[in-house]
N, C-alpha and C positions, 0 to 999 in steps of 0.2 A: 852697225857699220854698213856703209853702202858698198855694194859690189856691182860691177858691170856684168852684163850677161856672159862675156868671155871669161871673166874671173870666176864666176859661178861655175861655168862649164869646166874650167881647168880644175877647180877644187872638187867637183863632183867626180872627176876621173882620177883622183889621187889614189896612189898605192899606199894605203894606210899602214900596211905591215912594214914597209920600208920608209915611210914618212917622206915620200917624194911625190912630185907632180911632173908630168911630161907634156910635150907639145905646147910650151909656154912662149908666146911671142915676147919680144923685148919690152914693149910698152906694158904688157900685162904683168910681166915679172917686176917691173918697177912699181906698178900700182900695188901689187901684192906685198912687195917689200915695204912700201910706204905705210901700209896698213899693219905691218908686223906679222904677216902670215907666212912669209918665206924668208930664208936667210940671205945674206949678202955674199954667201960663198961663191967665189968666182971659179970654182972647179966644175963648171957646167959643161955638158956635152952638147955642142952646137951642131945643128943641121939645118938645112934649108928646104923649104917647100914653097913653090910659087914665089920665089925670090925674097921671101921674108924669113929671117932666121927664127928658128924654133929651138927651144932648149928642153932637154930631158934630164932627169935626175936632179931637179931643183928641190932642195931640202926645205921641208915645212918646219915652222916653229911649233911650239906647243899650242899656241893660239890657232895656227893654221891647221893643225891636226884636229882640234876641236871644231873649227868651222867646217872642215871637209866632212867630218863625221856627221855634223848636223845637216849639211846639205845633202849628203848621200842618203841619210835617213829620210829627210823630207821629200826628196825626189822619188824615193821608193814608195812613199805613201801618196804621192801625187798632190802634195800640199802646196806646191809653188804654182803661181799663175803662169800661163804661157807667155813667153817673150816680154818680160818686164824690162823697163829701161834700166833700173837699178833695183837691187833687193837689199833688205836689211838682214843681217845675220846676228 
């Protein structure tokens, strides 16, 4: 599965105990939703920063939790190349 750098960044920062991600821009949320990594749950907590809405408390799906675990583990090992255009998960 291809992920943009922002999607990867959001998943790397996931709270795996709660199964959520935060600071998710609308376009990234839609991209993650289309890949089946987050839910369509509309009970999001919105906030803005630099005039772009960011959402917190976005629920991860089981696939999203697996992807976030893999990304967090890989990032800790330094296995990812710096600044890729997209990455496979």
